[in-house]
C-alpha positions as CSV (number, residue, x, y, z in Angstrom):
1,M,-49.4,-66.1,8.0
2,R,-47.1,-65.2,10.9
3,G,-43.4,-65.9,10.4
4,Q,-43.8,-67.0,6.8
5,T,-41.9,-65.1,4.0
6,S,-43.9,-64.0,0.9
7,G,-41.2,-65.2,-1.5
8,G,-41.9,-68.8,-0.9
9,G,-38.6,-69.3,1.0
10,P,-38.0,-71.2,4.2
11,E,-40.4,-70.4,7.0
12,K,-38.9,-68.5,9.9
13,P,-40.4,-68.7,13.4
14,Y,-41.8,-65.4,14.8
15,W,-39.4,-65.4,17.7
16,A,-36.3,-65.5,15.4
17,S,-36.9,-62.0,14.0
18,K,-37.8,-60.7,17.5
19,F,-34.6,-62.2,18.9
20,R,-32.5,-60.6,16.1
21,F,-34.1,-57.2,16.9
22,Q,-33.2,-57.6,20.6
23,I,-29.6,-58.5,19.7
24,A,-29.3,-55.4,17.4
25,R,-30.7,-53.2,20.2
26,R,-28.1,-54.6,22.7
27,Q,-25.3,-54.0,20.2
28,A,-26.5,-50.4,19.6
29,E,-26.6,-49.8,23.4
30,A,-23.0,-51.2,23.7
31,N,-21.8,-49.0,20.9
32,K,-23.2,-45.9,22.5
33,Q,-20.2,-45.9,24.9
34,H,-18.1,-44.7,22.0
35,V,-20.6,-42.2,20.7
36,R,-20.1,-38.5,21.4
37,C,-23.2,-36.2,21.6
38,Q,-22.9,-33.3,19.2
39,K,-24.9,-31.1,21.5
40,C,-23.2,-31.4,24.9
41,L,-20.0,-33.1,23.6
42,E,-20.3,-35.9,26.3
43,F,-19.9,-39.6,25.5
44,G,-22.6,-42.3,26.0
45,H,-25.7,-40.9,24.3
46,W,-27.1,-39.7,21.0
47,T,-27.9,-36.0,20.4
48,Y,-31.7,-36.7,20.3
49,E,-31.4,-38.3,23.8
50,C,-29.4,-35.3,25.2
51,T,-30.8,-33.5,28.3
52,G,-27.7,-31.2,28.7
53,K,-27.1,-27.7,27.4
54,R,-25.3,-27.0,24.2
55,K,-21.6,-26.2,24.8
56,Y,-19.8,-23.6,22.8
57,L,-16.6,-24.9,21.2
58,H,-14.4,-22.3,19.7
59,R,-12.7,-23.4,16.5
60,P,-10.3,-21.2,14.5
61,S,-11.6,-19.9,11.3
62,R,-10.1,-21.1,8.0
63,T,-8.4,-17.7,7.6
64,E,-6.7,-18.1,11.0
65,L,-5.5,-21.6,10.1
66,K,-4.1,-20.4,6.8
67,K,-2.3,-17.5,8.4
68,A,-0.7,-19.8,11.0
69,L,0.4,-22.2,8.3
70,K,1.9,-19.4,6.3
71,E,3.9,-18.2,9.3
72,K,5.2,-21.7,9.9
73,E,6.3,-22.0,6.3
74,N,8.1,-18.6,6.5
75,I,9.9,-19.7,9.7
76,I,11.0,-22.9,8.0
77,I,12.2,-21.1,4.9
78,T,14.1,-18.5,6.8
79,T,15.9,-21.1,9.0
80,K,16.9,-23.1,6.0
81,H,18.4,-20.0,4.3
82,W,20.0,-19.0,7.6
83,R,21.7,-22.4,8.0
84,S,23.1,-22.6,4.5
């Protein structure tokens, strides 16, 4: 039967579940304003909806990051020894 649950619980009208689905869809559309596409890096759409080209984003390697951190630590250590 349409709208009736199989567990013997209270009967829900058909339009109630349809209405919930529409609310969920509207909320998802509203939340897309804060979503960044992983392909073109723009806001407002999901990756599977993207029509733009993939952008290259250079990120430093882990080795580069570790070298930079080591240099900062050495500078801090040398300035502490120099001041004392």
